[in-house]
All heavy atoms as TSV, in Angstrom:
chain	resi	resn	atom	element	x	y	z
A	1	MET	N	N	-79.250	0.757	-46.567
A	1	MET	CA	C	-79.301	-0.601	-46.125
A	1	MET	C	C	-80.015	-1.421	-47.211
A	1	MET	O	O	-80.940	-0.994	-47.797
A	1	MET	CB	C	-80.099	-0.672	-44.775
A	1	MET	CG	C	-80.427	-2.048	-44.412
A	1	MET	SD	S	-81.477	-2.203	-42.931
A	1	MET	CE	C	-80.233	-2.007	-41.672
A	2	ILE	N	N	-79.485	-2.608	-47.386
A	2	ILE	CA	C	-80.097	-3.539	-48.326
A	2	ILE	C	C	-80.799	-4.579	-47.503
A	2	ILE	O	O	-80.277	-5.197	-46.548
A	2	ILE	CB	C	-79.038	-4.280	-49.173
A	2	ILE	CG1	C	-78.261	-3.228	-49.924
A	2	ILE	CG2	C	-79.688	-5.253	-50.151
A	2	ILE	CD1	C	-78.883	-2.434	-50.975
A	3	ILE	N	N	-82.138	-4.816	-47.798
A	3	ILE	CA	C	-82.886	-5.809	-47.167
A	3	ILE	C	C	-83.263	-6.800	-48.204
A	3	ILE	O	O	-83.420	-6.479	-49.379
A	3	ILE	CB	C	-84.084	-5.247	-46.361
A	3	ILE	CG1	C	-85.010	-4.546	-47.313
A	3	ILE	CG2	C	-83.657	-4.354	-45.298
A	3	ILE	CD1	C	-86.352	-4.078	-46.658
A	4	THR	N	N	-83.494	-8.057	-47.768
A	4	THR	CA	C	-83.914	-9.123	-48.724
A	4	THR	C	C	-85.265	-9.594	-48.270
A	4	THR	O	O	-85.488	-9.984	-47.093
A	4	THR	CB	C	-82.958	-10.269	-48.731
A	4	THR	OG1	O	-81.660	-9.739	-49.089
A	4	THR	CG2	C	-83.286	-11.303	-49.755
A	5	VAL	N	N	-86.298	-9.632	-49.157
A	5	VAL	CA	C	-87.610	-10.058	-48.909
A	5	VAL	C	C	-87.987	-11.174	-49.905
A	5	VAL	O	O	-88.021	-10.873	-51.128
A	5	VAL	CB	C	-88.656	-8.918	-48.962
A	5	VAL	CG1	C	-90.013	-9.389	-48.703
A	5	VAL	CG2	C	-88.321	-7.773	-48.081
A	6	ASN	N	N	-88.147	-12.350	-49.415
A	6	ASN	CA	C	-88.448	-13.455	-50.273
A	6	ASN	C	C	-87.513	-13.527	-51.515
A	6	ASN	O	O	-87.869	-13.784	-52.597
A	6	ASN	CB	C	-89.876	-13.427	-50.815
A	6	ASN	CG	C	-90.905	-13.686	-49.813
A	6	ASN	OD1	O	-90.621	-14.415	-48.783
A	6	ASN	ND2	N	-92.073	-13.119	-49.927
A	7	GLY	N	N	-86.239	-13.330	-51.189
A	7	GLY	CA	C	-85.155	-13.487	-52.234
A	7	GLY	C	C	-84.990	-12.188	-53.086
A	7	GLY	O	O	-84.112	-12.170	-53.955
A	8	THR	N	N	-85.777	-11.172	-52.881
A	8	THR	CA	C	-85.651	-9.957	-53.611
A	8	THR	C	C	-84.920	-8.865	-52.756
A	8	THR	O	O	-85.364	-8.693	-51.629
A	8	THR	CB	C	-87.074	-9.384	-54.034
A	8	THR	OG1	O	-87.699	-10.361	-54.837
A	8	THR	CG2	C	-86.995	-8.155	-54.791
A	9	LYS	N	N	-83.814	-8.283	-53.298
A	9	LYS	CA	C	-83.047	-7.260	-52.618
A	9	LYS	C	C	-83.684	-5.916	-52.800
A	9	LYS	O	O	-84.093	-5.510	-53.910
A	9	LYS	CB	C	-81.663	-7.248	-53.034
A	9	LYS	CG	C	-80.940	-8.591	-52.621
A	9	LYS	CD	C	-79.473	-8.536	-52.900
A	9	LYS	CE	C	-78.913	-9.937	-52.571
A	9	LYS	NZ	N	-77.675	-9.891	-51.999
A	10	LEU	N	N	-83.885	-5.231	-51.705
A	10	LEU	CA	C	-84.492	-3.850	-51.643
A	10	LEU	C	C	-83.582	-2.923	-50.915
A	10	LEU	O	O	-82.894	-3.294	-49.997
A	10	LEU	CB	C	-85.797	-3.894	-51.027
A	10	LEU	CG	C	-86.910	-4.850	-51.586
A	10	LEU	CD1	C	-88.095	-4.982	-50.658
A	10	LEU	CD2	C	-87.348	-4.441	-52.941
A	11	THR	N	N	-83.643	-1.608	-51.366
A	11	THR	CA	C	-82.835	-0.654	-50.539
A	11	THR	C	C	-83.753	0.153	-49.601
A	11	THR	O	O	-84.865	0.532	-49.937
A	11	THR	CB	C	-82.248	0.410	-51.552
A	11	THR	OG1	O	-81.470	-0.273	-52.519
A	11	THR	CG2	C	-81.426	1.464	-50.833
A	12	ALA	N	N	-83.315	0.183	-48.354
A	12	ALA	CA	C	-84.116	0.955	-47.324
A	12	ALA	C	C	-83.345	2.101	-46.798
A	12	ALA	O	O	-82.128	2.004	-46.606
A	12	ALA	CB	C	-84.397	-0.015	-46.175
A	13	GLU	N	N	-83.962	3.248	-46.734
A	13	GLU	CA	C	-83.345	4.473	-46.186
A	13	GLU	C	C	-83.578	4.550	-44.674
A	13	GLU	O	O	-84.747	4.475	-44.230
A	13	GLU	CB	C	-83.820	5.736	-46.924
A	13	GLU	CG	C	-83.116	6.955	-46.532
A	13	GLU	CD	C	-83.562	8.171	-47.399
A	13	GLU	OE1	O	-83.832	7.939	-48.564
A	13	GLU	OE2	O	-83.651	9.247	-46.844
A	14	MET	N	N	-82.579	4.729	-43.926
A	14	MET	CA	C	-82.744	4.806	-42.466
A	14	MET	C	C	-83.130	6.190	-42.023
A	14	MET	O	O	-82.646	7.202	-42.562
A	14	MET	CB	C	-81.394	4.486	-41.790
A	14	MET	CG	C	-80.805	3.151	-42.125
A	14	MET	SD	S	-81.850	1.871	-41.230
A	14	MET	CE	C	-82.661	1.109	-42.609
A	15	GLU	N	N	-84.018	6.266	-41.130
A	15	GLU	CA	C	-84.478	7.522	-40.486
A	15	GLU	C	C	-83.492	7.807	-39.236
A	15	GLU	O	O	-82.771	6.955	-38.863
A	15	GLU	CB	C	-85.899	7.467	-39.989
A	15	GLU	CG	C	-86.884	7.286	-41.122
A	15	GLU	CD	C	-86.974	8.556	-41.996
A	15	GLU	OE1	O	-86.724	9.612	-41.429
A	15	GLU	OE2	O	-87.277	8.439	-43.168
A	16	ASP	N	N	-83.651	8.940	-38.631
A	16	ASP	CA	C	-82.810	9.259	-37.494
A	16	ASP	C	C	-83.763	9.141	-36.197
A	16	ASP	O	O	-84.427	10.152	-35.852
A	16	ASP	CB	C	-82.260	10.689	-37.581
A	16	ASP	CG	C	-81.405	11.056	-36.467
A	16	ASP	OD1	O	-80.944	10.180	-35.656
A	16	ASP	OD2	O	-81.072	12.249	-36.282
A	17	ASN	N	N	-83.905	7.908	-35.682
A	17	ASN	CA	C	-84.683	7.719	-34.512
A	17	ASN	C	C	-84.156	6.610	-33.688
A	17	ASN	O	O	-83.294	5.860	-34.036
A	17	ASN	CB	C	-86.189	7.537	-34.883
A	17	ASN	CG	C	-86.448	6.393	-35.732
A	17	ASN	OD1	O	-85.905	5.274	-35.468
A	17	ASN	ND2	N	-87.176	6.527	-36.766
A	18	SER	N	N	-84.779	6.354	-32.473
A	18	SER	CA	C	-84.318	5.343	-31.518
A	18	SER	C	C	-84.494	3.910	-32.069
A	18	SER	O	O	-83.753	3.018	-31.749
A	18	SER	CB	C	-84.912	5.529	-30.202
A	18	SER	OG	O	-86.354	5.410	-30.315
A	19	SER	N	N	-85.523	3.711	-32.853
A	19	SER	CA	C	-85.811	2.415	-33.400
A	19	SER	C	C	-84.680	1.979	-34.400
A	19	SER	O	O	-84.221	0.813	-34.399
A	19	SER	CB	C	-87.085	2.329	-34.129
A	19	SER	OG	O	-88.152	2.520	-33.272
A	20	VAL	N	N	-84.215	2.864	-35.191
A	20	VAL	CA	C	-83.080	2.617	-36.115
A	20	VAL	C	C	-81.785	2.430	-35.375
A	20	VAL	O	O	-81.099	1.464	-35.675
A	20	VAL	CB	C	-82.960	3.808	-37.141
A	20	VAL	CG1	C	-81.660	3.642	-37.931
A	20	VAL	CG2	C	-84.066	3.847	-38.102
A	21	GLU	N	N	-81.580	3.230	-34.307
A	21	GLU	CA	C	-80.453	2.970	-33.493
A	21	GLU	C	C	-80.360	1.567	-32.897
A	21	GLU	O	O	-79.349	0.874	-32.832
A	21	GLU	CB	C	-80.372	4.022	-32.364
A	21	GLU	CG	C	-80.066	5.492	-32.798
A	21	GLU	CD	C	-80.166	6.501	-31.726
A	21	GLU	OE1	O	-80.185	6.135	-30.581
A	21	GLU	OE2	O	-80.297	7.684	-32.048
A	22	ALA	N	N	-81.519	1.164	-32.422
A	22	ALA	CA	C	-81.710	-0.264	-31.805
A	22	ALA	C	C	-81.430	-1.245	-32.871
A	22	ALA	O	O	-80.721	-2.295	-32.658
A	22	ALA	CB	C	-83.029	-0.386	-31.158
A	23	LEU	N	N	-81.957	-1.103	-34.019
A	23	LEU	CA	C	-81.719	-2.019	-35.213
A	23	LEU	C	C	-80.321	-2.117	-35.544
A	23	LEU	O	O	-79.730	-3.238	-35.707
A	23	LEU	CB	C	-82.553	-1.721	-36.399
A	23	LEU	CG	C	-82.380	-2.575	-37.635
A	23	LEU	CD1	C	-82.719	-3.955	-37.372
A	23	LEU	CD2	C	-83.155	-1.959	-38.810
A	24	LEU	N	N	-79.631	-0.976	-35.646
A	24	LEU	CA	C	-78.232	-0.878	-36.041
A	24	LEU	C	C	-77.419	-1.609	-34.951
A	24	LEU	O	O	-76.377	-2.257	-35.289
A	24	LEU	CB	C	-77.730	0.506	-36.222
A	24	LEU	CG	C	-78.348	1.180	-37.516
A	24	LEU	CD1	C	-77.941	2.698	-37.545
A	24	LEU	CD2	C	-77.981	0.428	-38.759
A	25	GLU	N	N	-77.771	-1.438	-33.705
A	25	GLU	CA	C	-77.027	-2.153	-32.603
A	25	GLU	C	C	-77.220	-3.672	-32.812
A	25	GLU	O	O	-76.232	-4.393	-32.696
A	25	GLU	CB	C	-77.569	-1.743	-31.268
A	25	GLU	CG	C	-76.815	-2.258	-30.082
A	25	GLU	CD	C	-77.245	-1.700	-28.778
A	25	GLU	OE1	O	-77.578	-0.511	-28.727
A	25	GLU	OE2	O	-77.303	-2.470	-27.800
A	26	LEU	N	N	-78.326	-4.151	-33.086
A	26	LEU	CA	C	-78.603	-5.589	-33.304
A	26	LEU	C	C	-77.758	-6.055	-34.558
A	26	LEU	O	O	-77.142	-7.145	-34.544
A	26	LEU	CB	C	-80.061	-5.897	-33.588
A	26	LEU	CG	C	-80.999	-5.913	-32.454
A	26	LEU	CD1	C	-82.368	-5.955	-32.937
A	26	LEU	CD2	C	-80.684	-7.004	-31.477
A	27	LEU	N	N	-77.710	-5.237	-35.604
A	27	LEU	CA	C	-76.955	-5.579	-36.839
A	27	LEU	C	C	-75.473	-5.682	-36.594
A	27	LEU	O	O	-74.817	-6.335	-37.292
A	27	LEU	CB	C	-77.252	-4.645	-37.901
A	27	LEU	CG	C	-78.686	-4.762	-38.541
A	27	LEU	CD1	C	-78.990	-3.568	-39.425
A	27	LEU	CD2	C	-78.816	-6.096	-39.245
A	28	GLY	N	N	-75.007	-5.026	-35.491
A	28	GLY	CA	C	-73.600	-5.077	-35.094
A	28	GLY	C	C	-73.143	-6.475	-34.786
A	28	GLY	O	O	-72.005	-6.800	-34.915
A	29	ASP	N	N	-74.111	-7.301	-34.404
A	29	ASP	CA	C	-73.866	-8.740	-34.061
A	29	ASP	C	C	-73.896	-9.597	-35.154
A	29	ASP	O	O	-73.697	-10.839	-35.143
A	29	ASP	CB	C	-74.788	-9.202	-32.933
A	29	ASP	CG	C	-74.560	-8.430	-31.569
A	29	ASP	OD1	O	-73.418	-8.088	-31.367
A	29	ASP	OD2	O	-75.548	-8.282	-30.832
A	30	GLY	N	N	-74.433	-9.104	-36.465
A	30	GLY	CA	C	-74.604	-9.935	-37.563
A	30	GLY	C	C	-75.978	-9.763	-38.214
A	30	GLY	O	O	-76.694	-8.826	-37.778
A	31	ASP	N	N	-76.268	-10.611	-39.212
A	31	ASP	CA	C	-77.480	-10.442	-39.875
A	31	ASP	C	C	-78.702	-10.671	-38.919
A	31	ASP	O	O	-78.545	-11.351	-37.898
A	31	ASP	CB	C	-77.627	-11.546	-40.965
A	31	ASP	CG	C	-76.723	-11.265	-42.179
A	31	ASP	OD1	O	-76.166	-10.112	-42.242
A	31	ASP	OD2	O	-76.536	-12.155	-42.986
A	32	VAL	N	N	-79.790	-9.962	-39.243
A	32	VAL	CA	C	-81.093	-10.110	-38.419
A	32	VAL	C	C	-82.128	-10.695	-39.315
A	32	VAL	O	O	-82.303	-10.187	-40.508
A	32	VAL	CB	C	-81.519	-8.759	-37.911
A	32	VAL	CG1	C	-82.861	-8.844	-37.217
A	32	VAL	CG2	C	-80.423	-8.290	-36.942
A	33	THR	N	N	-82.831	-11.695	-38.894
A	33	THR	CA	C	-83.980	-12.273	-39.629
A	33	THR	C	C	-85.243	-11.949	-38.915
A	33	THR	O	O	-85.410	-12.224	-37.703
A	33	THR	CB	C	-83.829	-13.781	-39.775
A	33	THR	OG1	O	-82.566	-14.074	-40.514
A	33	THR	CG2	C	-85.033	-14.367	-40.519
A	34	VAL	N	N	-86.168	-11.367	-39.598
A	34	VAL	CA	C	-87.452	-10.941	-39.057
A	34	VAL	C	C	-88.539	-11.845	-39.848
A	34	VAL	O	O	-88.575	-11.751	-41.038
A	34	VAL	CB	C	-87.778	-9.442	-39.217
A	34	VAL	CG1	C	-89.130	-9.097	-38.690
A	34	VAL	CG2	C	-86.665	-8.665	-38.559
A	35	THR	N	N	-89.331	-12.520	-39.106
A	35	THR	CA	C	-90.418	-13.349	-39.690
A	35	THR	C	C	-91.741	-12.660	-39.307
A	35	THR	O	O	-92.028	-12.428	-38.180
A	35	THR	CB	C	-90.352	-14.779	-39.173
A	35	THR	OG1	O	-89.066	-15.373	-39.393
A	35	THR	CG2	C	-91.410	-15.598	-39.759
A	36	LEU	N	N	-92.451	-12.372	-40.431
A	36	LEU	CA	C	-93.755	-11.743	-40.215
A	36	LEU	C	C	-94.887	-12.727	-40.708
A	36	LEU	O	O	-94.664	-13.451	-41.590
A	36	LEU	CB	C	-93.879	-10.435	-40.961
A	36	LEU	CG	C	-92.805	-9.391	-40.762
A	36	LEU	CD1	C	-92.925	-8.269	-41.684
A	36	LEU	CD2	C	-92.962	-8.908	-39.341
A	37	SER	N	N	-95.966	-12.634	-40.019
A	37	SER	CA	C	-97.177	-13.365	-40.544
A	37	SER	C	C	-98.405	-12.566	-40.508
A	37	SER	O	O	-98.513	-11.658	-39.665
A	37	SER	CB	C	-97.359	-14.655	-39.716
A	37	SER	OG	O	-97.569	-14.321	-38.383
A	38	LEU	N	N	-99.272	-12.786	-41.348
A	38	LEU	CA	C	-100.585	-12.127	-41.387
A	38	LEU	C	C	-101.587	-12.788	-40.394
A	38	LEU	O	O	-101.588	-14.070	-40.273
A	38	LEU	CB	C	-101.183	-12.114	-42.748
A	38	LEU	CG	C	-100.372	-11.316	-43.805
A	38	LEU	CD1	C	-100.899	-11.557	-45.223
A	38	LEU	CD2	C	-100.253	-9.912	-43.497
A	39	PRO	N	N	-102.435	-12.036	-39.781
A	39	PRO	CA	C	-103.387	-12.690	-38.868
A	39	PRO	C	C	-104.391	-13.491	-39.691
A	39	PRO	O	O	-104.639	-13.220	-40.937
A	39	PRO	CB	C	-104.119	-11.432	-38.242
A	39	PRO	CG	C	-103.857	-10.360	-39.167
A	39	PRO	CD	C	-102.567	-10.625	-39.826
A	40	ASP	N	N	-104.949	-14.569	-39.125
A	40	ASP	CA	C	-105.958	-15.350	-39.748
A	40	ASP	C	C	-107.172	-14.477	-40.167
A	40	ASP	O	O	-107.606	-13.659	-39.435
A	40	ASP	CB	C	-106.440	-16.472	-38.887
A	40	ASP	CG	C	-105.438	-17.513	-38.609
A	40	ASP	OD1	O	-104.513	-17.681	-39.439
A	40	ASP	OD2	O	-105.522	-18.181	-37.571
A	41	GLN	N	N	-107.534	-14.605	-41.387
A	41	GLN	CA	C	-108.713	-13.889	-41.940
A	41	GLN	C	C	-109.955	-14.742	-41.728
A	41	GLN	O	O	-110.034	-15.827	-42.174
A	41	GLN	CB	C	-108.529	-13.395	-43.324
A	41	GLN	CG	C	-107.363	-12.506	-43.593
A	41	GLN	CD	C	-107.218	-12.047	-44.979
A	41	GLN	OE1	O	-107.945	-12.481	-45.874
A	41	GLN	NE2	N	-106.288	-11.098	-45.131
A	42	GLN	N	N	-110.928	-14.243	-41.101
A	42	GLN	CA	C	-112.136	-15.023	-40.876
A	42	GLN	C	C	-113.291	-14.482	-41.678
A	42	GLN	O	O	-113.469	-13.405	-42.043
A	42	GLN	CB	C	-112.574	-14.953	-39.320
A	42	GLN	CG	C	-111.439	-15.470	-38.568
A	42	GLN	CD	C	-111.707	-15.320	-37.077
A	42	GLN	OE1	O	-112.792	-14.798	-36.643
A	42	GLN	NE2	N	-110.859	-15.800	-36.179
């Protein structure tokens, strides 16, 4: 699988587990965008 992070393309190897199965099901509907943020550092 090719993923893009901040415009950089990376290759990801899929494992054999239920999380990957769920992700592949979502990808069947098209691209998926995941937005991550870091917690506030105090």
